[in-house]
N, C-alpha and C positions, 0 to 999 in steps of 0.2 A: 504494500500500500504506500502511496505517496502521501506526504504530509504538507499541508498548506496552512498558512496563517491568514486570516482575513480580519478586517476591522469591523466591529459592530458597535452600535450605540444602544446602551441600556440606561433608561432613566436619565438621558442627557449626558451620560459618561461614555467616552470611547474606551474600548478595550479590545484585545485580541482574542479571537476564538480559533480553535484548531479544527481543521477538517482533514481526517485521514480518509483517503478515497482510493477506490479501485474502479476505474472506468470500464474495465472488461466485465465486471460483475454488477455494476450499477449500485455501488455501496458507498455511503459516506458515514463515517463515525464522527459525530459532532460533539465537541466538548468546549466548555466555557470555564473561565477562571473560578467561578463559584462552585465548581465541582460537578456541574451537570454534564452527563454523558449519555448519548443515545445513538444507536445505529439506525440509519435510514436506507431503504432499498427502493429502487424504482427501475424503470426501463433504461434510464441514463442519469448522469450526474446532474444535469439541468433540472430534471424532475425531482431528484433527491433534494436538491437545494430548495426547490419549491415546497416540498413537504416540510423541510426544516422551518422555512419562513411561515408556513401555515400553522405549525405548532407554536411559533413564537411571534405572534402579531405585534407584540410590544417592543420587539427588537428591530432596529434598522440595520440592514446588512449592506455594507458599503462595498459592493462588488458588481461587476458587469452583469452577472446572472440575475441581479435584482433590478436592473435598469428596465424602464418601461418598454423601450424599443429594441430589446435584445431577445432573440429567439433562435433556436437551432433549426436548421433545415433537417429533413429526414436524413439526407446524406451526412451532414455534420454529426448528427446524433449517432448514426450507425458507424461511421468511420472513427470518431473520437470518443465515443461513449458519452457524448454530451458535454465534454469539457470545453469545446469551442462552440460558438454560435455567431449569428450575424447581428451586427448593430445596424438596424434598418433606418433608412432616411425616407421621409414622406415623398411619395411619388417617384422614387428612384429604385431601380432593380438592384438587388444586393450583388456585390462583386467580391472577389477574393480580398480586396482591400478592406472590406467591411467585417472580416472575421476577427473576433475577439475571444480571449480566454475568460470563461465565466467567473473565475475567482480573482481576476485583475481588479485593482482598486477603482472605485467609481463612487461619486457622491452626488451627481446631477441626475435629475429626472428618475428617481428611484420609485419603484412600485411597491405596494405592500403585499401583493399576492399575484399568483399566476393568472388569475382571472383578468386582472387589469392588463397584463401583458398580452393575453390572448385577444382581448378586445382591441388593443392597439394593433396587433397583427392583422385582424380583420379589416380595420380601417386602412392600414398600409396596403393591403392587397387591393382594396377598392380604389385607392388613390393611384396606385401604380398602374392598374388596368386603365383607369381614366386617362392618365398621362400618355400611355401607349396609344390609346385610341385617338387622342388629340394630335398625335404626330403622324397619323396615317391619312392618306388621301381617301375620301369617301368612295371614289370611283374605282381605283385600282389597288388599294391596300398598300401602296408604297410609302416609305418614310418621306415626310416633307423636308 
């Protein structure tokens, strides 16, 4: 298992939490300074992190995996075990340059739960499709 430290905020105080993770098995062992320890399992590490966040709604997780516009593609999930994901931009298709590591530090645009991220993803899909349609000629389908 690999070991990663992430910053969390509990009651306004920043501290480090430890994540021992195995991407091939979809397991994260989450532990905090106060002695709390629990193992989480899911189809990938992104979903494990979502379960941890669901169990601890009072904690702010300062990592890319908690950012509103971060989500793994099916291929990212399968190939990396969910340790990488795309940081989506409204109306723009995701590219290789948009790939981020879910445990990397982040403090902007954080979501409280997976449902918020899924809602953002649905909006992103709609905006991206709309942008693609706007760049096509209505008669021949070519890019303007």
